[in-house]
N, C-alpha and C positions, 0 to 999 in steps of 0.2 A: 042556824041562823045569820050568826054574825057573819060569815065566810061571804052569803048570799047578798047580805047587805053592801059587804065590800067592793063585790065585784058588780054588785050595782052599780054604787057610788061610782067608780072608775068607767064603767060604762057609759053613764051618765056626766062627767066632766070630759070624757073623749068627745062624746058626740057635740057637748058645746064646743071644745076645743074645734073639733072640724066644720064646725057652724061658723063662727068665728071664723076660720081662718078662709073658707072660702067666699064668705060676704063679707066679712070685715076688713080682710087682709089681702085677698086679691090670690090666694092661693090654687091650684089647680086641683080638684077633686080627680083629674083622674090619676096625677101622681101622687095621690093618697095609697095604693095601693105598694108601689114603690116605697113610700114612707116606711109601711108597716111591714114589707120584707126587710127591711134594713132593721129596721125594731129586732123584729123575730131573731136578726142576723146576731145583733150586740146581746140577744136576750143567753146564745147561745155559747155566745166568744164569752162572757161573763160569767158561766156555768163552768166551761174548760179551765179557765184561770182561774176559779175556785176552787174545783179539784188536784189541777196541780201545784195551786199554795198548799191545801191541803199534804196533798202527798209530801210536798219539800220539809212542812213543819213537824209530819209526823217521822219522818226520814231525821232529819236535826236533832228530834227530841231522840228516839232512839238511839241513834247514835251516842248523845251526851248521858245516856243512862246507863247504854254499856262501857262507859269510861269510868261507870261509877260515881255519877255524879247526879244530881237530883234535878230533875225534869218535867214539869206536866203536861200532858195531853190538851188541858185545859184550854189552851192558845189554839188549837185547831177544833175547836166547838164556838169559840166567839162569833156572833152575828157579826160584827164588824168586820169582820174577814170578807164575808159575803157579799158588802155595800163597796169593798174597797178594790175587788175583784169586777166588781160592776163598773167604777170607776175607771177600771185596769180596760175595758174594755172598751167605756165609751170615749176614753183616751184612746185607743186604737184603731176603733171605727173613725174618728175624726182625722188623724194621720193618715189613715188607709186613703179615704176620699178627698183628703187635700189634695195630694198626689195629681188629681185630675189626669192619670196617665191609660184612660180608661180601661183599669182594673175593676170595675166593679163587680 
């Protein structure tokens, strides 16, 4: 029941943002599909960054353990890593689209 409520909440706030953007801010409703496409790209990029970050953490921890020192894989399961990976993806997307070189 709770996942349904969260999805409904996100849907309602997204619909409200779409309405406010088209009515009050003058955004084009036709460009919404482009924004949605870029959002999905950013989510995919965030997952890619997350997989690479976890892979590196696991490699480093196993390397440290192989040297006989103590290291825990707990760092790889920290939810903050997912948030930081999302921020990496957002920053990368801003950098990608800031150039204006037409590679969209």
